[in-house]
Every structure is written in structure tokens, then in C-alpha cells.
SEVORO-939535 format. One record per residue: residue in one letter; x, y, z of N, C-alpha, C, O in turn; residue number from 1; chain. Coordinates in steps of 0.02 Angstrom, whole numbers, plus 50000, padded with zeros to 5 digits. Example, Ala and Ser with C-alpha at 12.3 -4.5 7.8 and 13.67 -1.06 7.14 Angstrom:
2
{"A"; {50660; 49716; 50390}; {50615; 49775; 50390}; {50660; 49835; 50390}; {50712; 49834; 50423}; 1; "A"}
{"S"; {50642; 49888; 50354}; {50684; 49947; 50357}; {50645; 50002; 50394}; {50670; 50057; 50402}; 2; "A"}
END
This chain:
73
{"X"; {50057; 49938; 50001}; {49994; 50008; 49995}; {50057; 50058; 49980}; {50118; 50049; 49974}; 1; "A"}
{"X"; {50019; 50108; 49978}; {50086; 50162; 49957}; {50034; 50227; 50002}; {49974; 50236; 50003}; 2; "A"}
{"X"; {50088; 50260; 50033}; {50080; 50313; 50089}; {50072; 50352; 50043}; {50094; 50346; 49986}; 3; "A"}
{"X"; {50018; 50420; 50075}; {49976; 50454; 50023}; {49991; 50523; 50069}; {49958; 50537; 50119}; 4; "A"}
{"X"; {50052; 50568; 50042}; {50074; 50632; 50070}; {50037; 50694; 50043}; {50062; 50730; 50000}; 5; "A"}
{"X"; {49994; 50702; 50062}; {49969; 50785; 50022}; {50011; 50841; 50041}; {50026; 50839; 50101}; 6; "A"}
{"X"; {50036; 50896; 50003}; {50068; 50946; 50014}; {50031; 51007; 50012}; {50001; 51023; 49961}; 7; "A"}
{"X"; {50029; 51050; 50073}; {50018; 51143; 50024}; {50059; 51193; 50066}; {50076; 51192; 50125}; 8; "A"}
{"X"; {50071; 51245; 50004}; {50126; 51294; 50013}; {50094; 51361; 50001}; {50046; 51380; 49967}; 9; "A"}
{"X"; {50138; 51395; 50045}; {50116; 51457; 50050}; {50215; 51492; 50005}; {50260; 51452; 49991}; 10; "A"}
{"X"; {50220; 51561; 49996}; {50286; 51564; 49982}; {50323; 51562; 50014}; {50379; 51571; 49991}; 11; "A"}
{"X"; {50316; 51541; 50115}; {50366; 51539; 50150}; {50360; 51489; 50192}; {50383; 51486; 50249}; 12; "A"}
{"X"; {50319; 51436; 50152}; {50294; 51375; 50206}; {50260; 51320; 50157}; {50214; 51333; 50118}; 13; "A"}
{"X"; {50296; 51244; 50166}; {50262; 51184; 50122}; {50255; 51156; 50216}; {50281; 51167; 50271}; 14; "A"}
{"X"; {50189; 51102; 50175}; {50163; 51102; 50244}; {50152; 51006; 50218}; {50144; 50989; 50159}; 15; "A"}
{"X"; {50152; 50977; 50254}; {50130; 50903; 50224}; {50109; 50844; 50279}; {50132; 50814; 50327}; 16; "A"}
{"X"; {50040; 50846; 50232}; {49978; 50808; 50287}; {49994; 50738; 50266}; {49992; 50728; 50205}; 17; "A"}
{"X"; {50014; 50674; 50314}; {49990; 50611; 50285}; {49933; 50588; 50340}; {49932; 50588; 50401}; 18; "A"}
{"X"; {49883; 50566; 50286}; {49804; 50564; 50304}; {49806; 50487; 50328}; {49762; 50466; 50365}; 19; "A"}
{"X"; {49863; 50442; 50304}; {49874; 50377; 50330}; {49876; 50351; 50397}; {49853; 50301; 50425}; 20; "A"}
{"X"; {49918; 50409; 50416}; {49951; 50402; 50484}; {49916; 50450; 50556}; {49937; 50450; 50613}; 21; "A"}
{"X"; {49873; 50477; 50536}; {49829; 50534; 50555}; {49792; 50495; 50607}; {49754; 50449; 50590}; 22; "A"}
{"X"; {49806; 50518; 50692}; {49770; 50494; 50740}; {49701; 50530; 50755}; {49660; 50507; 50795}; 23; "A"}
{"X"; {49692; 50587; 50720}; {49627; 50627; 50738}; {49623; 50630; 50805}; {49580; 50600; 50838}; 24; "A"}
{"X"; {49673; 50670; 50829}; {49669; 50679; 50909}; {49658; 50761; 50902}; {49676; 50791; 50952}; 25; "A"}
{"X"; {49638; 50795; 50858}; {49605; 50861; 50838}; {49665; 50896; 50888}; {49638; 50928; 50932}; 26; "A"}
{"X"; {49713; 50897; 50891}; {49771; 50959; 50901}; {49777; 51017; 50855}; {49797; 51074; 50867}; 27; "A"}
{"X"; {49751; 50987; 50791}; {49755; 51039; 50751}; {49696; 51082; 50747}; {49698; 51140; 50766}; 28; "A"}
{"X"; {49635; 51051; 50719}; {49569; 51054; 50714}; {49568; 51104; 50770}; {49559; 51161; 50749}; 29; "A"}
{"X"; {49578; 51099; 50842}; {49552; 51127; 50904}; {49611; 51197; 50914}; {49588; 51249; 50940}; 30; "A"}
{"X"; {49678; 51195; 50894}; {49690; 51244; 50911}; {49694; 51306; 50839}; {49706; 51364; 50856}; 31; "A"}
{"X"; {49687; 51298; 50786}; {49679; 51331; 50736}; {49644; 51299; 50679}; {49666; 51273; 50628}; 32; "A"}
{"X"; {49584; 51307; 50703}; {49524; 51289; 50660}; {49504; 51319; 50606}; {49457; 51303; 50570}; 33; "A"}
{"X"; {49555; 51378; 50600}; {49525; 51402; 50531}; {49570; 51390; 50468}; {49559; 51399; 50408}; 34; "A"}
{"X"; {49641; 51361; 50514}; {49681; 51325; 50429}; {49641; 51238; 50446}; {49609; 51200; 50409}; 35; "A"}
{"X"; {49656; 51234; 50493}; {49648; 51151; 50491}; {49579; 51124; 50497}; {49551; 51121; 50552}; 36; "A"}
{"X"; {49544; 51100; 50429}; {49452; 51090; 50443}; {49442; 51039; 50401}; {49446; 51055; 50342}; 37; "A"}
{"X"; {49424; 50958; 50416}; {49421; 50927; 50409}; {49350; 50912; 50368}; {49338; 50860; 50337}; 38; "A"}
{"X"; {49308; 50965; 50374}; {49236; 50975; 50351}; {49262; 51001; 50269}; {49228; 50977; 50224}; 39; "A"}
{"X"; {49303; 51035; 50254}; {49313; 51068; 50217}; {49362; 51032; 50159}; {49394; 50981; 50173}; 40; "A"}
{"X"; {49364; 51066; 50087}; {49419; 51052; 50054}; {49426; 51111; 50018}; {49379; 51138; 49989}; 41; "A"}
{"X"; {49506; 51140; 50017}; {49562; 51116; 50035}; {49541; 51103; 50133}; {49518; 51147; 50169}; 42; "A"}
{"X"; {49557; 51033; 50153}; {49569; 51011; 50209}; {49641; 51070; 50252}; {49643; 51072; 50313}; 43; "A"}
{"X"; {49658; 51084; 50237}; {49716; 51152; 50251}; {49713; 51193; 50209}; {49710; 51185; 50148}; 44; "A"}
{"X"; {49713; 51265; 50252}; {49699; 51340; 50210}; {49760; 51376; 50236}; {49747; 51424; 50273}; 45; "A"}
{"X"; {49830; 51363; 50224}; {49868; 51409; 50254}; {49865; 51484; 50255}; {49900; 51513; 50296}; 46; "A"}
{"X"; {49831; 51517; 50218}; {49822; 51568; 50204}; {49776; 51604; 50247}; {49764; 51663; 50231}; 47; "A"}
{"X"; {49735; 51569; 50322}; {49686; 51602; 50378}; {49743; 51614; 50452}; {49728; 51643; 50505}; 48; "A"}
{"X"; {49808; 51581; 50435}; {49841; 51615; 50492}; {49921; 51615; 50496}; {49948; 51583; 50451}; 49; "A"}
{"X"; {49949; 51637; 50529}; {50031; 51663; 50512}; {50061; 51608; 50497}; {50027; 51557; 50496}; 50; "A"}
{"X"; {50133; 51603; 50482}; {50170; 51557; 50477}; {50199; 51530; 50545}; {50196; 51471; 50561}; 51; "A"}
{"X"; {50223; 51573; 50577}; {50217; 51544; 50659}; {50161; 51514; 50676}; {50162; 51453; 50668}; 52; "A"}
{"X"; {50092; 51545; 50705}; {50029; 51492; 50726}; {50041; 51445; 50679}; {50016; 51400; 50712}; 53; "A"}
{"X"; {50055; 51421; 50634}; {50042; 51345; 50573}; {50106; 51309; 50612}; {50103; 51256; 50644}; 54; "A"}
{"X"; {50144; 51335; 50604}; {50197; 51309; 50654}; {50194; 51269; 50723}; {50195; 51209; 50734}; 55; "A"}
{"X"; {50190; 51306; 50749}; {50178; 51305; 50828}; {50106; 51238; 50837}; {50097; 51195; 50880}; 56; "A"}
{"X"; {50072; 51253; 50783}; {50020; 51207; 50797}; {50035; 51150; 50767}; {50023; 51104; 50805}; 57; "A"}
{"X"; {50064; 51124; 50696}; {50107; 51067; 50697}; {50150; 51033; 50741}; {50163; 50973; 50739}; 58; "A"}
{"X"; {50169; 51074; 50778}; {50246; 51032; 50818}; {50189; 51013; 50861}; {50211; 50957; 50876}; 59; "A"}
{"X"; {50140; 51015; 50889}; {50089; 50973; 50937}; {50064; 50923; 50924}; {50028; 50888; 50959}; 60; "A"}
{"X"; {50092; 50912; 50845}; {50059; 50855; 50818}; {50071; 50801; 50843}; {50130; 50788; 50828}; 61; "A"}
{"X"; {50032; 50728; 50900}; {50044; 50694; 50916}; {50100; 50622; 50878}; {50151; 50595; 50899}; 62; "A"}
{"X"; {50056; 50613; 50811}; {50040; 50556; 50764}; {50101; 50570; 50722}; {50134; 50518; 50721}; 63; "A"}
{"X"; {50129; 50614; 50690}; {50190; 50649; 50666}; {50145; 50672; 50580}; {50175; 50692; 50530}; 64; "A"}
{"X"; {50077; 50663; 50585}; {50042; 50651; 50504}; {50069; 50729; 50489}; {50088; 50742; 50432}; 65; "A"}
{"X"; {50070; 50779; 50539}; {50091; 50845; 50505}; {50161; 50871; 50512}; {50191; 50858; 50564}; 66; "A"}
{"X"; {50190; 50908; 50459}; {50237; 50904; 50469}; {50280; 50966; 50424}; {50242; 50965; 50375}; 67; "A"}
{"X"; {50315; 51003; 50411}; {50339; 51050; 50380}; {50397; 51077; 50361}; {50446; 51074; 50397}; 68; "A"}
{"X"; {50397; 51100; 50312}; {50479; 51127; 50307}; {50485; 51207; 50271}; {50469; 51219; 50213}; 69; "A"}
{"X"; {50513; 51262; 50325}; {50511; 51339; 50299}; {50541; 51343; 50243}; {50586; 51302; 50238}; 70; "A"}
{"X"; {50533; 51387; 50188}; {50579; 51395; 50133}; {50613; 51466; 50138}; {50601; 51509; 50181}; 71; "A"}
{"X"; {50668; 51470; 50074}; {50711; 51506; 50100}; {50760; 51503; 50185}; {50777; 51551; 50219}; 72; "A"}
{"X"; {50770; 51430; 50197}; {50803; 51451; 50293}; {50871; 51383; 50267}; {50915; 51366; 50307}; 73; "A"}
END
């Protein structure tokens, strides 16, 4: 079975989501619902918050399903 990785990006940031390992703990949706909303498509809307707020939220993802790379760094 192939692991799916979805990529979302802005000029500053690349966010990677691995839905196959997501535990749906709600850390992302509870902390930053304007960005992480599983009822919408796309499920991640990076333009709705600052890069810092997004990275801080991803840092608390317990499953590792969310990760990021800062561009130009």
C-alpha cells in the first residue's frame, strides 16, 4: 500500500499531511480551526493564519502526520 502525502504551500512554508497515519487527536483542528478543517476541501488553508501559528500547531501533532519545511531557510 502506498503512503499518501498531501502538500500545501505558501511563499514561506510547505506543509505535509500524511492522512494514513493521522490519529485525529484534534490538536490541529482544536488549536487552529481556521487553517485545519476536515469538513472542507482543501482541508488545510494556510492563508488563514501566520506561518508562526501554523508551525506552532504542527509542532504539537502527536502522530507526526503533519510536518513542515520553512522555505528560504
